[in-house]
All heavy atoms as a GROMACS GRO file, in nm:
protein
  576
    1MET      N    1   0.082  -0.126  -0.004
    1MET     CA    2  -0.007  -0.003   0.004
    1MET      C    3   0.088   0.123   0.004
    1MET      O    4   0.036   0.230  -0.035
    1MET     CB    5  -0.089   0.005   0.121
    1MET     CG    6  -0.158   0.128   0.148
    1MET     SD    7  -0.333   0.121   0.120
    1MET     CE    8  -0.380   0.274   0.181
    2ILE      N    9   0.210   0.117   0.038
    2ILE     CA   10   0.292   0.232   0.044
    2ILE      C   11   0.324   0.284  -0.098
    2ILE      O   12   0.334   0.404  -0.117
    2ILE     CB   13   0.420   0.208   0.120
    2ILE    CG1   14   0.386   0.171   0.276
    2ILE    CG2   15   0.515   0.323   0.132
    2ILE    CD1   16   0.310   0.274   0.340
    3VAL      N   17   0.350   0.192  -0.192
    3VAL     CA   18   0.368   0.243  -0.332
    3VAL      C   19   0.249   0.222  -0.427
    3VAL      O   20   0.228   0.301  -0.506
    3VAL     CB   21   0.493   0.150  -0.388
    3VAL    CG1   22   0.518   0.186  -0.531
    3VAL    CG2   23   0.614   0.180  -0.308
    4ASP      N   24   0.174   0.110  -0.408
    4ASP     CA   25   0.054   0.083  -0.482
    4ASP      C   26  -0.074   0.116  -0.406
    4ASP      O   27  -0.082   0.070  -0.285
    4ASP     CB   28   0.053  -0.058  -0.532
    4ASP     CG   29   0.168  -0.084  -0.627
    4ASP    OD1   30   0.192   0.006  -0.722
    4ASP    OD2   31   0.216  -0.195  -0.621
    5PHE      N   32  -0.161   0.190  -0.458
    5PHE     CA   33  -0.283   0.225  -0.384
    5PHE      C   34  -0.407   0.163  -0.444
    5PHE      O   35  -0.418   0.150  -0.568
    5PHE     CB   36  -0.303   0.380  -0.385
    5PHE     CG   37  -0.181   0.455  -0.322
    5PHE    CD1   38  -0.077   0.490  -0.390
    5PHE    CD2   39  -0.190   0.458  -0.186
    5PHE    CE1   40   0.030   0.553  -0.328
    5PHE    CE2   41  -0.076   0.537  -0.118
    5PHE     CZ   42   0.017   0.574  -0.193
    6PRO      N   43  -0.501   0.126  -0.360
    6PRO     CA   44  -0.627   0.064  -0.422
    6PRO      C   45  -0.709   0.167  -0.492
    6PRO      O   46  -0.712   0.283  -0.457
    6PRO     CB   47  -0.697   0.004  -0.294
    6PRO     CG   48  -0.640   0.090  -0.174
    6PRO     CD   49  -0.497   0.129  -0.217
    7GLU      N   50  -0.781   0.115  -0.592
    7GLU     CA   51  -0.858   0.206  -0.660
    7GLU      C   52  -0.961   0.290  -0.591
    7GLU      O   53  -0.986   0.407  -0.620
    7GLU     CB   54  -0.938   0.125  -0.778
    7GLU     CG   55  -1.002   0.201  -0.878
    7GLU     CD   56  -0.921   0.268  -0.981
    7GLU    OE1   57  -0.794   0.240  -0.986
    7GLU    OE2   58  -0.971   0.360  -1.044
    8TRP      N   59  -1.023   0.223  -0.479
    8TRP     CA   60  -1.120   0.293  -0.393
    8TRP      C   61  -1.054   0.414  -0.328
    8TRP      O   62  -1.117   0.513  -0.313
    8TRP     CB   63  -1.188   0.203  -0.300
    8TRP     CG   64  -1.098   0.154  -0.197
    8TRP    CD1   65  -1.036   0.034  -0.196
    8TRP    CD2   66  -1.059   0.210  -0.077
    8TRP    NE1   67  -0.958   0.020  -0.085
    8TRP    CE2   68  -0.977   0.128  -0.004
    8TRP    CE3   69  -1.086   0.344  -0.016
    8TRP    CZ2   70  -0.918   0.162   0.121
    8TRP    CZ3   71  -1.035   0.367   0.106
    8TRP    CH2   72  -0.951   0.280   0.170
    9LEU      N   73  -0.933   0.408  -0.291
    9LEU     CA   74  -0.865   0.516  -0.217
    9LEU      C   75  -0.827   0.637  -0.316
    9LEU      O   76  -0.850   0.756  -0.280
    9LEU     CB   77  -0.742   0.465  -0.155
    9LEU     CG   78  -0.670   0.560  -0.057
    9LEU    CD1   79  -0.767   0.600   0.061
    9LEU    CD2   80  -0.544   0.501   0.004
   10ILE      N   81  -0.799   0.597  -0.441
   10ILE     CA   82  -0.773   0.702  -0.536
   10ILE      C   83  -0.905   0.776  -0.564
   10ILE      O   84  -0.909   0.891  -0.580
   10ILE     CB   85  -0.713   0.644  -0.668
   10ILE    CG1   86  -0.583   0.580  -0.637
   10ILE    CG2   87  -0.708   0.750  -0.780
   10ILE    CD1   88  -0.526   0.497  -0.746
   11GLY      N   89  -1.009   0.708  -0.580
   11GLY     CA   90  -1.143   0.769  -0.603
   11GLY      C   91  -1.190   0.845  -0.490
   11GLY      O   92  -1.257   0.948  -0.500
   12ALA      N   93  -1.154   0.801  -0.367
   12ALA     CA   94  -1.211   0.878  -0.250
   12ALA      C   95  -1.130   1.007  -0.222
   12ALA      O   96  -1.179   1.095  -0.157
   12ALA     CB   97  -1.194   0.783  -0.119
   13HIS      N   98  -1.002   1.014  -0.271
   13HIS     CA   99  -0.913   1.122  -0.238
   13HIS      C  100  -0.844   1.181  -0.364
   13HIS      O  101  -0.726   1.172  -0.371
   13HIS     CB  102  -0.811   1.091  -0.132
   13HIS     CG  103  -0.882   1.060  -0.003
   13HIS    ND1  104  -0.948   1.162   0.071
   13HIS    CD2  105  -0.900   0.951   0.063
   13HIS    CE1  106  -0.995   1.103   0.184
   13HIS    NE2  107  -0.974   0.969   0.178
   14PRO      N  108  -0.920   1.223  -0.469
   14PRO     CA  109  -0.857   1.267  -0.587
   14PRO      C  110  -0.765   1.385  -0.562
   14PRO      O  111  -0.674   1.411  -0.645
   14PRO     CB  112  -0.973   1.303  -0.686
   14PRO     CG  113  -1.091   1.324  -0.595
   14PRO     CD  114  -1.070   1.229  -0.474
   15GLU      N  115  -0.796   1.464  -0.464
   15GLU     CA  116  -0.708   1.577  -0.427
   15GLU      C  117  -0.570   1.541  -0.379
   15GLU      O  118  -0.484   1.623  -0.384
   15GLU     CB  119  -0.781   1.664  -0.331
   15GLU     CG  120  -0.783   1.605  -0.180
   15GLU     CD  121  -0.875   1.486  -0.153
   15GLU    OE1  122  -0.950   1.450  -0.238
   15GLU    OE2  123  -0.871   1.446  -0.034
   16ALA      N  124  -0.551   1.410  -0.349
   16ALA     CA  125  -0.423   1.363  -0.302
   16ALA      C  126  -0.332   1.304  -0.412
   16ALA      O  127  -0.226   1.255  -0.384
   16ALA     CB  128  -0.446   1.259  -0.187
   17ARG      N  129  -0.390   1.306  -0.540
   17ARG     CA  130  -0.297   1.255  -0.645
   17ARG      C  131  -0.175   1.339  -0.651
   17ARG      O  132  -0.174   1.465  -0.639
   17ARG     CB  133  -0.383   1.261  -0.786
   17ARG     CG  134  -0.487   1.158  -0.772
   17ARG     CD  135  -0.565   1.155  -0.906
   17ARG     NE  136  -0.635   1.295  -0.921
   17ARG     CZ  137  -0.651   1.351  -1.033
   17ARG    NH1  138  -0.626   1.287  -1.150
   17ARG    NH2  139  -0.707   1.467  -1.048
   18ILE      N  140  -0.066   1.271  -0.691
   18ILE     CA  141   0.069   1.341  -0.694
   18ILE      C  142   0.070   1.428  -0.810
   18ILE      O  143   0.016   1.390  -0.922
   18ILE     CB  144   0.182   1.233  -0.707
   18ILE    CG1  145   0.200   1.158  -0.574
   18ILE    CG2  146   0.313   1.286  -0.749
   18ILE    CD1  147   0.296   1.045  -0.567
   19GLU      N  148   0.126   1.545  -0.801
   19GLU     CA  149   0.132   1.636  -0.912
   19GLU      C  150   0.270   1.630  -0.977
   19GLU      O  151   0.378   1.623  -0.908
   19GLU     CB  152   0.122   1.786  -0.863
   19GLU     CG  153   0.121   1.890  -0.966
   19GLU     CD  154   0.090   2.024  -0.927
   19GLU    OE1  155   0.017   2.040  -0.830
   19GLU    OE2  156   0.144   2.125  -0.987
   20MET      N  157   0.273   1.602  -1.098
   20MET     CA  158   0.398   1.587  -1.184
   20MET      C  159   0.450   1.718  -1.225
   20MET      O  160   0.397   1.825  -1.204
   20MET     CB  161   0.369   1.506  -1.304
   20MET     CG  162   0.309   1.363  -1.272
   20MET     SD  163   0.264   1.270  -1.426
   20MET     CE  164   0.130   1.369  -1.486
   21ALA      N  165   0.582   1.716  -1.262
   21ALA     CA  166   0.662   1.835  -1.293
   21ALA      C  167   0.581   1.918  -1.407
   21ALA      O  168   0.590   2.044  -1.406
   21ALA     CB  169   0.791   1.810  -1.349
   22SER      N  170   0.501   1.851  -1.486
   22SER     CA  171   0.425   1.921  -1.592
   22SER      C  172   0.303   1.993  -1.540
   22SER      O  173   0.241   2.064  -1.618
   22SER     CB  174   0.381   1.817  -1.696
   22SER     OG  175   0.290   1.721  -1.636
   23GLY      N  176   0.271   1.972  -1.410
   23GLY     CA  177   0.153   2.029  -1.353
   23GLY      C  178   0.025   1.944  -1.352
   23GLY      O  179  -0.067   1.964  -1.287
   24GLY      N  180   0.037   1.832  -1.430
   24GLY     CA  181  -0.071   1.735  -1.439
   24GLY      C  182  -0.071   1.644  -1.318
   24GLY      O  183   0.033   1.627  -1.244
   25LYS      N  184  -0.183   1.575  -1.286
   25LYS     CA  185  -0.202   1.498  -1.175
   25LYS      C  186  -0.186   1.355  -1.221
   25LYS      O  187  -0.228   1.320  -1.332
   25LYS     CB  188  -0.333   1.522  -1.108
   25LYS     CG  189  -0.347   1.653  -1.040
   25LYS     CD  190  -0.285   1.649  -0.908
   25LYS     CE  191  -0.323   1.790  -0.841
   25LYS     NZ  192  -0.292   1.789  -0.700
   26ARG      N  193  -0.131   1.265  -1.136
   26ARG     CA  194  -0.119   1.123  -1.169
   26ARG      C  195  -0.264   1.062  -1.175
   26ARG      O  196  -0.349   1.102  -1.103
   26ARG     CB  197  -0.032   1.049  -1.064
   26ARG     CG  198   0.111   1.081  -1.050
   26ARG     CD  199   0.188   1.030  -1.163
   26ARG     NE  200   0.176   0.895  -1.203
   26ARG     CZ  201   0.265   0.794  -1.178
   26ARG    NH1  202   0.378   0.824  -1.119
   26ARG    NH2  203   0.235   0.672  -1.214
   27GLN      N  204  -0.280   0.977  -1.269
   27GLN     CA  205  -0.407   0.909  -1.285
   27GLN      C  206  -0.402   0.758  -1.247
   27GLN      O  207  -0.292   0.712  -1.221
   27GLN     CB  208  -0.454   0.916  -1.443
   27GLN     CG  209  -0.469   1.047  -1.493
   27GLN     CD  210  -0.576   1.132  -1.428
   27GLN    OE1  211  -0.678   1.075  -1.398
   27GLN    NE2  212  -0.552   1.252  -1.400
   28SER      N  213  -0.519   0.701  -1.219
   28SER     CA  214  -0.520   0.563  -1.193
   28SER      C  215  -0.451   0.484  -1.308
   28SER      O  216  -0.476   0.517  -1.429
   28SER     CB  217  -0.666   0.517  -1.178
   28SER     OG  218  -0.664   0.378  -1.173
   29GLU      N  219  -0.383   0.387  -1.282
   29GLU     CA  220  -0.313   0.297  -1.381
   29GLU      C  221  -0.379   0.164  -1.388
   29GLU      O  222  -0.317   0.064  -1.431
   29GLU     CB  223  -0.172   0.291  -1.349
   29GLU     CG  224  -0.097   0.427  -1.362
   29GLU     CD  225   0.049   0.425  -1.324
   29GLU    OE1  226   0.102   0.309  -1.303
   29GLU    OE2  227   0.115   0.529  -1.322
   30MET      N  228  -0.496   0.151  -1.329
   30MET     CA  229  -0.563   0.018  -1.326
   30MET      C  230  -0.593  -0.034  -1.465
   30MET      O  231  -0.640   0.045  -1.549
   30MET     CB  232  -0.696   0.027  -1.249
   30MET     CG  233  -0.762  -0.115  -1.220
   30MET     SD  234  -0.878  -0.089  -1.091
   30MET     CE  235  -0.905  -0.263  -1.058
   31HIS      N  236  -0.559  -0.160  -1.495
   31HIS     CA  237  -0.582  -0.222  -1.619
   31HIS      C  238  -0.595  -0.377  -1.599
   31HIS      O  239  -0.600  -0.425  -1.488
   31HIS     CB  240  -0.482  -0.185  -1.723
   31HIS     CG  241  -0.336  -0.204  -1.674
   31HIS    ND1  242  -0.284  -0.326  -1.671
   31HIS    CD2  243  -0.250  -0.120  -1.617
   31HIS    CE1  244  -0.164  -0.320  -1.609
   31HIS    NE2  245  -0.134  -0.192  -1.585
   32GLY      N  246  -0.618  -0.445  -1.699
   32GLY     CA  247  -0.642  -0.589  -1.693
   32GLY      C  248  -0.546  -0.672  -1.618
   32GLY      O  249  -0.573  -0.771  -1.557
   33SER      N  250  -0.416  -0.633  -1.617
   33SER     CA  251  -0.309  -0.706  -1.551
   33SER      C  252  -0.265  -0.644  -1.416
   33SER      O  253  -0.163  -0.683  -1.361
   33SER     CB  254  -0.197  -0.724  -1.645
   33SER     OG  255  -0.132  -0.598  -1.664
   34SER      N  256  -0.348  -0.553  -1.372
   34SER     CA  257  -0.312  -0.484  -1.249
   34SER      C  258  -0.412  -0.513  -1.139
   34SER      O  259  -0.543  -0.513  -1.155
   34SER     CB  260  -0.318  -0.331  -1.271
   34SER     OG  261  -0.297  -0.260  -1.147
   35MET      N  262  -0.360  -0.550  -1.013
   35MET     CA  263  -0.448  -0.577  -0.899
   35MET      C  264  -0.508  -0.454  -0.843
   35MET      O  265  -0.599  -0.457  -0.767
   35MET     CB  266  -0.377  -0.659  -0.801
   35MET     CG  267  -0.344  -0.805  -0.847
   35MET     SD  268  -0.239  -0.895  -0.723
   35MET     CE  269  -0.351  -0.890  -0.582
   36ASN      N  270  -0.431  -0.345  -0.857
   36ASN     CA  271  -0.475  -0.223  -0.793
   36ASN      C  272  -0.471  -0.108  -0.901
   36ASN      O  273  -0.440  -0.135  -1.011
   36ASN     CB  274  -0.393  -0.184  -0.676
   36ASN     CG  275  -0.240  -0.186  -0.709
   36ASN    OD1  276  -0.203  -0.140  -0.822
   36ASN    ND2  277  -0.162  -0.242  -0.626
   37GLY      N  278  -0.492   0.019  -0.855
   37GLY     CA  279  -0.504   0.121  -0.956
   37GLY      C  280  -0.403   0.223  -0.954
   37GLY      O  281  -0.388   0.304  -1.049
   38GLY      N  282  -0.319   0.241  -0.851
   38GLY     CA  283  -0.240   0.345  -0.843
   38GLY      C  284  -0.096   0.335  -0.804
   38GLY      O  285  -0.062   0.352  -0.692
   39HIS      N  286  -0.007   0.290  -0.897
   39HIS     CA  287   0.136   0.289  -0.867
   39HIS      C  288   0.187   0.438  -0.844
   39HIS      O  289   0.188   0.507  -0.946
   39HIS     CB  290   0.211   0.216  -0.969
   39HIS     CG  291   0.359   0.200  -0.951
   39HIS    ND1  292   0.401   0.120  -0.843
   39HIS    CD2  293   0.462   0.247  -1.004
   39HIS    CE1  294   0.530   0.128  -0.839
   39HIS    NE2  295   0.571   0.212  -0.935
   40ARG      N  296   0.224   0.459  -0.723
   40ARG     CA  297   0.266   0.601  -0.697
   40ARG      C  298   0.175   0.709  -0.738
   40ARG      O  299   0.218   0.810  -0.796
   40ARG     CB  300   0.410   0.630  -0.757
   40ARG     CG  301   0.505   0.520  -0.715
   40ARG     CD  302   0.655   0.571  -0.741
   40ARG     NE  303   0.752   0.473  -0.716
   40ARG     CZ  304   0.806   0.449  -0.602
   40ARG    NH1  305   0.770   0.515  -0.499
   40ARG    NH2  306   0.889   0.350  -0.584
   41ALA      N  307   0.047   0.686  -0.717
   41ALA     CA  308  -0.054   0.779  -0.759
   41ALA      C  309  -0.094   0.879  -0.650
   41ALA      O  310  -0.131   0.991  -0.681
   41ALA     CB  311  -0.184   0.709  -0.808
   42LEU      N  312  -0.075   0.844  -0.524
   42LEU     CA  313  -0.121   0.930  -0.421
   42LEU      C  314   0.001   0.982  -0.335
   42LEU      O  315   0.094   0.906  -0.319
   42LEU     CB  316  -0.226   0.862  -0.327
   42LEU     CG  317  -0.354   0.824  -0.402
   42LEU    CD1  318  -0.436   0.751  -0.300
   42LEU    CD2  319  -0.423   0.937  -0.452
   43CYS      N  320  -0.024   1.089  -0.276
   43CYS     CA  321   0.086   1.148  -0.193
   43CYS      C  322   0.062   1.116  -0.046
   43CYS      O  323  -0.040   1.134   0.013
   43CYS     CB  324   0.074   1.306  -0.202
   43CYS     SG  325   0.195   1.385  -0.100
   44LEU      N  326   0.167   1.050   0.016
   44LEU     CA  327   0.150   1.011   0.156
   44LEU      C  328   0.159   1.124   0.257
   44LEU      O  329   0.137   1.107   0.374
   44LEU     CB  330   0.268   0.904   0.191
   44LEU     CG  331   0.241   0.768   0.142
   44LEU    CD1  332   0.367   0.680   0.152
   44LEU    CD2  333   0.113   0.707   0.212
   45ASN      N  334   0.185   1.249   0.204
   45ASN     CA  335   0.177   1.359   0.297
   45ASN      C  336   0.036   1.410   0.320
   45ASN      O  337   0.013   1.487   0.404
   45ASN     CB  338   0.257   1.480   0.238
   45ASN     CG  339   0.403   1.456   0.241
   45ASN    OD1  340   0.452   1.383   0.334
   45ASN    ND2  341   0.483   1.508   0.148
   46HIS      N  342  -0.067   1.351   0.243
   46HIS     CA  343  -0.198   1.383   0.258
   46HIS      C  344  -0.251   1.299   0.375
   46HIS      O  345  -0.250   1.181   0.365
   46HIS     CB  346  -0.269   1.351   0.120
   46HIS     CG  347  -0.416   1.392   0.124
   46HIS    ND1  348  -0.444   1.525   0.116
   46HIS    CD2  349  -0.526   1.332   0.125
   46HIS    CE1  350  -0.579   1.546   0.117
   46HIS    NE2  351  -0.636   1.421   0.123
   47THR      N  352  -0.304   1.360   0.474
   47THR     CA  353  -0.344   1.286   0.596
   47THR      C  354  -0.440   1.170   0.582
   47THR      O  355  -0.408   1.063   0.638
   47THR     CB  356  -0.401   1.398   0.704
   47THR    OG1  357  -0.294   1.498   0.724
   47THR    CG2  358  -0.430   1.320   0.834
   48PRO      N  359  -0.550   1.183   0.506
   48PRO     CA  360  -0.635   1.064   0.492
   48PRO      C  361  -0.561   0.945   0.424
   48PRO      O  362  -0.583   0.835   0.457
   48PRO     CB  363  -0.742   1.117   0.404
   48PRO     CG  364  -0.752   1.256   0.431
   48PRO     CD  365  -0.605   1.300   0.443
   49VAL      N  366  -0.471   0.972   0.336
   49VAL     CA  367  -0.394   0.869   0.267
   49VAL      C  368  -0.292   0.798   0.367
   49VAL      O  369  -0.293   0.683   0.368
   49VAL     CB  370  -0.318   0.921   0.138
   49VAL    CG1  371  -0.234   0.812   0.078
   49VAL    CG2  372  -0.426   0.973   0.037
   50ARG      N  373  -0.228   0.886   0.433
   50ARG     CA  374  -0.135   0.841   0.523
   50ARG      C  375  -0.204   0.756   0.641
   50ARG      O  376  -0.154   0.641   0.676
   50ARG     CB  377  -0.055   0.948   0.596
   50ARG     CG  378   0.060   0.909   0.688
   50ARG     CD  379   0.142   1.017   0.738
   50ARG     NE  380   0.066   1.127   0.808
   50ARG     CZ  381   0.049   1.241   0.762
   50ARG    NH1  382   0.116   1.278   0.650
   50ARG    NH2  383  -0.018   1.330   0.823
   51ASP      N  384  -0.317   0.800   0.690
   51ASP     CA  385  -0.394   0.720   0.786
   51ASP      C  386  -0.441   0.586   0.733
   51ASP      O  387  -0.440   0.484   0.799
   51ASP     CB  388  -0.514   0.804   0.832
   51ASP     CG  389  -0.477   0.931   0.908
   51ASP    OD1  390  -0.360   0.943   0.952
   51ASP    OD2  391  -0.565   1.017   0.938
   52ALA      N  392  -0.490   0.584   0.605
   52ALA     CA  393  -0.524   0.466   0.545
   52ALA      C  394  -0.408   0.366   0.531
   52ALA      O  395  -0.426   0.243   0.561
   52ALA     CB  396  -0.590   0.489   0.404
   53ALA      N  397  -0.290   0.417   0.497
   53ALA     CA  398  -0.180   0.328   0.487
   53ALA      C  399  -0.141   0.280   0.625
   53ALA      O  400  -0.109   0.160   0.630
   53ALA     CB  401  -0.055   0.415   0.430
   54GLU      N  402  -0.149   0.355   0.726
   54GLU     CA  403  -0.114   0.312   0.858
   54GLU      C  404  -0.214   0.205   0.913
   54GLU      O  405  -0.168   0.100   0.967
   54GLU     CB  406  -0.131   0.434   0.962
   54GLU     CG  407  -0.094   0.390   1.100
   54GLU     CD  408  -0.102   0.508   1.203
   54GLU    OE1  409  -0.123   0.622   1.158
   54GLU    OE2  410  -0.088   0.489   1.318
   55ARG      N  411  -0.347   0.215   0.881
   55ARG     CA  412  -0.435   0.118   0.921
   55ARG      C  413  -0.414  -0.009   0.844
   55ARG      O  414  -0.420  -0.124   0.902
   55ARG     CB  415  -0.590   0.165   0.891
   55ARG     CG  416  -0.637   0.275   0.982
   55ARG     CD  417  -0.777   0.301   0.964
   55ARG     NE  418  -0.818   0.332   0.835
   55ARG     CZ  419  -0.816   0.460   0.782
   55ARG    NH1  420  -0.774   0.560   0.858
   55ARG    NH2  421  -0.858   0.474   0.661
   56PHE      N  422  -0.380   0.002   0.722
   56PHE     CA  423  -0.354  -0.125   0.639
   56PHE      C  424  -0.234  -0.200   0.691
   56PHE      O  425  -0.239  -0.320   0.715
   56PHE     CB  426  -0.338  -0.091   0.492
   56PHE     CG  427  -0.294  -0.202   0.402
   56PHE    CD1  428  -0.379  -0.298   0.367
   56PHE    CD2  429  -0.160  -0.214   0.366
   56PHE    CE1  430  -0.344  -0.404   0.285
   56PHE    CE2  431  -0.118  -0.322   0.293
   56PHE     CZ  432  -0.215  -0.411   0.253
   57LEU      N  433  -0.127  -0.132   0.715
   57LEU     CA  434  -0.001  -0.192   0.760
   57LEU      C  435  -0.021  -0.247   0.903
   57LEU      O  436   0.033  -0.355   0.933
   57LEU     CB  437   0.116  -0.095   0.746
   57LEU     CG  438   0.152  -0.057   0.606
   57LEU    CD1  439   0.257   0.056   0.612
   57LEU    CD2  440   0.202  -0.180   0.529
   58THR      N  441  -0.090  -0.173   0.984
   58THR     CA  442  -0.116  -0.220   1.122
   58THR      C  443  -0.193  -0.353   1.120
   58THR      O  444  -0.163  -0.444   1.192
   58THR     CB  445  -0.181  -0.120   1.209
   58THR    OG1  446  -0.102  -0.001   1.207
   58THR    CG2  447  -0.218  -0.165   1.352
   59ALA      N  448  -0.296  -0.367   1.034
   59ALA     CA  449  -0.376  -0.478   1.022
   59ALA      C  450  -0.302  -0.593   0.965
   59ALA      O  451  -0.314  -0.709   1.009
   59ALA     CB  452  -0.500  -0.451   0.933
   60MET      N  453  -0.214  -0.568   0.866
   60MET     CA  454  -0.124  -0.667   0.802
   60MET      C  455  -0.030  -0.734   0.913
   60MET      O  456  -0.015  -0.846   0.921
   60MET     CB  457  -0.041  -0.618   0.698
   60MET     CG  458  -0.117  -0.605   0.558
   60MET     SD  459  -0.119  -0.751   0.476
   60MET     CE  460   0.035  -0.758   0.401
   61ALA      N  461   0.020  -0.647   0.995
   61ALA     CA  462   0.120  -0.686   1.095
   61ALA      C  463   0.052  -0.776   1.200
   61ALA      O  464   0.088  -0.884   1.245
   61ALA     CB  465   0.186  -0.580   1.164
   62ALA      N  466  -0.074  -0.732   1.236
   62ALA     CA  467  -0.150  -0.810   1.338
   62ALA      C  468  -0.192  -0.947   1.281
   62ALA      O  469  -0.189  -1.040   1.354
   62ALA     CB  470  -0.266  -0.728   1.378
   63ARG      N  471  -0.236  -0.947   1.146
   63ARG     CA  472  -0.278  -1.065   1.100
   63ARG      C  473  -0.184  -1.177   1.069
   63ARG      O  474  -0.195  -1.289   1.099
   63ARG     CB  475  -0.345  -1.034   0.958
   63ARG     CG  476  -0.378  -1.150   0.870
   63ARG     CD  477  -0.516  -1.195   0.906
   63ARG     NE  478  -0.571  -1.292   0.806
   63ARG     CZ  479  -0.549  -1.427   0.812
   63ARG    NH1  480  -0.490  -1.486   0.907
   63ARG    NH2  481  -0.603  -1.501   0.720
   64PHE      N  482  -0.060  -1.132   1.040
   64PHE     CA  483   0.052  -1.224   1.004
   64PHE      C  484   0.161  -1.236   1.106
   64PHE      O  485   0.253  -1.311   1.082
   64PHE     CB  486   0.112  -1.204   0.871
   64PHE     CG  487   0.010  -1.209   0.760
   64PHE    CD1  488  -0.048  -1.095   0.693
   64PHE    CD2  489  -0.030  -1.337   0.716
   64PHE    CE1  490  -0.152  -1.117   0.594
   64PHE    CE2  491  -0.131  -1.343   0.615
   64PHE     CZ  492  -0.188  -1.234   0.556
   65ARG      N  493   0.150  -1.164   1.217
   65ARG     CA  494   0.254  -1.173   1.328
   65ARG      C  495   0.260  -1.320   1.375
   65ARG      O  496   0.163  -1.383   1.394
   65ARG     CB  497   0.209  -1.090   1.437
   65ARG     CG  498   0.311  -1.085   1.554
   65ARG     CD  499   0.262  -0.994   1.664
   65ARG     NE  500   0.207  -0.876   1.615
   65ARG     CZ  501   0.111  -0.798   1.669
   65ARG    NH1  502   0.068  -0.838   1.788
   65ARG    NH2  503   0.071  -0.688   1.617
   66GLY      N  504   0.392  -1.362   1.382
   66GLY     CA  505   0.405  -1.493   1.443
   66GLY      C  506   0.398  -1.613   1.345
   66GLY      O  507   0.406  -1.726   1.394
   67ARG      N  508   0.369  -1.582   1.222
   67ARG     CA  509   0.358  -1.701   1.130
   67ARG      C  510   0.491  -1.752   1.089
   67ARG      O  511   0.577  -1.661   1.038
   67ARG     CB  512   0.280  -1.646   1.000
   67ARG     CG  513   0.147  -1.589   1.016
   67ARG     CD  514   0.047  -1.705   1.051
   67ARG     NE  515  -0.086  -1.651   1.080
   67ARG     CZ  516  -0.184  -1.673   1.006
   67ARG    NH1  517  -0.182  -1.726   0.887
   67ARG    NH2  518  -0.306  -1.624   1.049
   68ALA      N  519   0.509  -1.877   1.099
   68ALA     CA  520   0.641  -1.938   1.069
   68ALA      C  521   0.671  -1.926   0.921
   68ALA      O  522   0.795  -1.915   0.883
   68ALA     CB  523   0.638  -2.080   1.105
   69ALA      N  524   0.576  -1.917   0.836
   69ALA     CA  525   0.606  -1.901   0.692
   69ALA      C  526   0.646  -1.766   0.643
   69ALA      O  527   0.684  -1.741   0.528
   69ALA     CB  528   0.485  -1.956   0.607
   70LEU      N  529   0.623  -1.662   0.732
   70LEU     CA  530   0.657  -1.528   0.690
   70LEU      C  531   0.794  -1.480   0.756
   70LEU      O  532   0.804  -1.475   0.877
   70LEU     CB  533   0.545  -1.439   0.742
   70LEU     CG  534   0.564  -1.295   0.703
   70LEU    CD1  535   0.554  -1.267   0.547
   70LEU    CD2  536   0.453  -1.203   0.768
   71LEU      N  537   0.890  -1.460   0.674
   71LEU     CA  538   1.020  -1.421   0.719
   71LEU      C  539   1.022  -1.260   0.739
   71LEU      O  540   1.080  -1.220   0.847
   71LEU     CB  541   1.124  -1.454   0.612
   71LEU     CG  542   1.272  -1.411   0.654
   71LEU    CD1  543   1.316  -1.488   0.779
   71LEU    CD2  544   1.364  -1.448   0.532
   72GLY      N  545   0.961  -1.187   0.651
   72GLY     CA  546   0.959  -1.044   0.669
   72GLY      C  547   0.854  -0.987   0.579
   72GLY      O  548   0.803  -1.049   0.485
   73TYR      N  549   0.839  -0.859   0.593
   73TYR     CA  550   0.747  -0.781   0.499
   73TYR      C  551   0.818  -0.652   0.475
   73TYR      O  552   0.857  -0.581   0.558
   73TYR     CB  553   0.617  -0.758   0.573
   73TYR     CG  554   0.523  -0.681   0.481
   73TYR    CD1  555   0.457  -0.763   0.375
   73TYR    CD2  556   0.481  -0.552   0.489
   73TYR    CE1  557   0.362  -0.703   0.295
   73TYR    CE2  558   0.396  -0.491   0.413
   73TYR     CZ  559   0.330  -0.573   0.308
   73TYR     OH  560   0.242  -0.509   0.217
   74ASP      N  561   0.843  -0.618   0.329
   74ASP     CA  562   0.904  -0.516   0.290
   74ASP      C  563   0.808  -0.386   0.290
   74ASP      O  564   0.722  -0.375   0.203
   74ASP     CB  565   0.962  -0.530   0.157
   74ASP     CG  566   1.045  -0.417   0.104
   74ASP    OD1  567   1.072  -0.319   0.182
   74ASP    OD2  568   1.082  -0.411  -0.014
   75ILE      N  569   0.822  -0.289   0.382
   75ILE     CA  570   0.745  -0.171   0.384
   75ILE      C  571   0.834  -0.058   0.346
   75ILE      O  572   0.801   0.055   0.334
   75ILE     CB  573   0.668  -0.149   0.517
   75ILE    CG1  574   0.766  -0.134   0.632
   75ILE    CG2  575   0.578  -0.258   0.539
   75ILE    CD1  576   0.702  -0.091   0.763
   0.00000   0.00000   0.00000
């Protein structure tokens, strides 16, 4: 979630889309071979986006903590 954002989050916070050097805003990149919609589409400095990322990572850590099959998680 830190690099790729779900489509629903991009839709919920279009104001948080990253602004490119050209002045344009990043768009959803969702397509047939993509599980999500936004590779580097949203800015983590935007409070609702950062809060959603925190909730997601906290839930992931709680869900998979102590699993022998999980060596680590790259965040």
